[in-house]
N, C-alpha and C positions, 0 to 999 in steps of 0.2 A: 476129629482128626486121627488117622490111624498111628499106631504106635511107631517109634523111631526106629531106624534101621540105620547099618553103617553105610547103606547105599544111597541114603538122602544126604542133601545138603543142608546144613544147619538153617533156620530161617533168618533172615536179616530185616532189619527196619529202617527204611530210609525216609527222611523229612518230604514233604509235600511244599514246594516254596512257589513264590510268584515266579511268573514268566516275565523276565528282563529282557528278552529278545527285541532287537531294534525293530523287528518286522515279525510279530508272532503269527500272522495270519499265513506268510510264506510256509511256516512249519506245519501249518494245518492246527496249532492249538493256540487258544486264547486264555490266559488266565493262570492257573496253577498248573503245575508240572512236578514229576517226580523222576530224578534221574539215577539210573543203578549202573556201576562200573562193573561189568563183565570181564572176567579173566578168560581169555579166549585162547584155544590150541592155536600153536602157530606151525609152519612148516617143519620147524624143529620140535619134534616130539616133545622132549622134557622142558620145553619152555612155554609160558603163556605171556600174553600181552593185556594190559588193561585197556578197554576201551568203554566210553561213556555212552549210555543208551536212554533217551528220552522214553518213560514208559507211558504207553497208549494202549490201555485195554480194550478198545474199541478196534483197534489195528486188526485187520485180517491178516497182514504180513509184517515181517520185520524187514527193515530196509536199513542198508548199509551203504555207503560210499564205496564203490569198486578201487577208487585211489587210495583210499585211507586204508582198506583190507590189504592192498598190494603192499603199501607202504609199512603196515602193521606185520608183515609174514604170514598172513592169514591165506589158507589155500583158497582160490576162487577156481570156478569153473573154466572153461577155455572159451575163447572168442566165438567158437561154434556155436554156443549154447546160448547167445544173445539173441533176445527177441524184445518187441515192443509190445509192451503190456497196458491195455486201459483200467486205470484204477479210479475209484470213487474216493475222494477227500472230502472234508469239509467246505473245501473252495471250489467244489465241483468235481467234474470228470476232467481228468489229465492223461495222457499218454506218457508212458515211461520205458526208456530203454534199460533192461535189465537183463542180468545173468542169474538165474534161479540157481541156489545153492545149500549150503549148509554150514552153519558154525557148531563149534562144541565147546562149552565152558561152564564157567560157575560164576555163581554170584557172590561167593564168599571168598574173601581174599586169598585164605590159605589154601584154596582148592580142595576143600574137603568134601567126602562125599563123591557120588557118580556124577560125571558132567552131563549138562543137557545138550541135546541134540536138536538144535533149532533150526528150522527151514528160515532161509534170509532171501531177500532179492537184493543183488549187488547192483546198486545204480550207477549205471555206465557213465553217465555226464554229470556227475555230481562232485564238486571238489572235496577234498579231506574234511573240510570246515564245516560240511553240512551235517547237523546231528543224526547220529543213527538213531532209528525207530526199534521199540523193542514191542512187538504185538503178540498176544495169545496165540495167534494161528499155529497150530503143530504141536503145541505143548500144552493145551488148556486140560487135559487129561491128566499131567503129571505135574503139574504146579499149579498153586492158588495163589491169588493177588488180592489181600485185602487192604481197601483205602479206609482209614479211620480219621476223620474229621476231629477227632478229640484235641484240645489244647494243651500244648507243654511248653516251657519255656525254649526247649531246644527245638520242637518244630511248632509254631505258632498255628500253623495252617493243616496241622495234623500229618500223619504218615502213612507210610505203604509198606505192609509186612509181606514179604514173598516166603510161600512155604512150599516144600518139597512134598509132593503127596505121592510118590512112588513106592 
């Protein structure tokens, strides 16, 4: 691990929990999951909004509902940027209407350190209730995710630690 810098966000540790979704196959995940709350920049530059993301280390893209982004005052690309994108999921191939864009944010609640600039696909047809997916695509060189299955009373299934490697 490189030495710490003021630009880096402090590491966070979040528990791995069982997936209690009524239909986990729809989400493309079965079994265990880890959720991170990102503090995302909004169109009001001094404010941030907390958005939960399900961490998927195998995902090439981060995906967020366009409706949720708009409700949360997150800057989204214009309508002209929309495209139909074929994606490969656990359930097979699907085609999704998206607006490619970026989100800027922190995983630390106090917004310490420099924000990450994450590529994201804003899913046009998804309601705000669809969980956002956080994938490593576009940031794999700047952050490290460590999944540790070690038991503890607070995290019986283990935990995920996120490290800023910039």
